[in-house]
C-alpha positions in Angstrom: 107.5 93.8 75.1 107.7 97.4 76.0 110.7 98.0 73.8 108.9 96.2 70.9 105.9 98.5 71.3 108.1 101.6 71.6 110.1 100.6 68.5 106.8 100.0 66.6 105.5 103.4 67.6 108.8 105.1 66.6 108.6 103.4 63.2 105.0 104.6 62.8 105.5 108.2 64.0 109.1 108.6 62.9 109.8 110.4 66.1 111.3 109.0 69.3 110.7 112.4 71.1 107.0 112.1 70.8 107.1 108.6 72.3 109.3 109.9 75.2 106.8 112.7 75.8 103.9 110.3 75.9 105.7 108.0 78.3 106.6 110.9 80.5 103.1 112.2 80.6 101.8 108.7 81.5 104.3 108.4 84.3 103.4 111.9 85.6 99.7 111.0 85.5 100.4 107.7 87.3 102.5 109.4 90.0 99.9 112.1 90.5 97.1 109.5 90.9 99.2 107.6 93.4 100.0 110.8 95.3 96.4 111.8 95.5 95.4 108.4 96.6 97.9 108.6 99.5 96.7 112.0 100.4 93.1 110.8 100.5 94.1 107.8 102.7 95.9 110.1 105.2 93.0 112.4 105.3 90.7 109.5 106.2 
């Protein structure tokens, strides 16, 4: 499913690098949110 979506995006944009950057940004955002959540839980 994910590979299908990525392949579709690569065909649309013509650039796999853009897709990689988007995925990396999403992962960084997700990790940051999880980290902040853990910090808040420890503070409480």
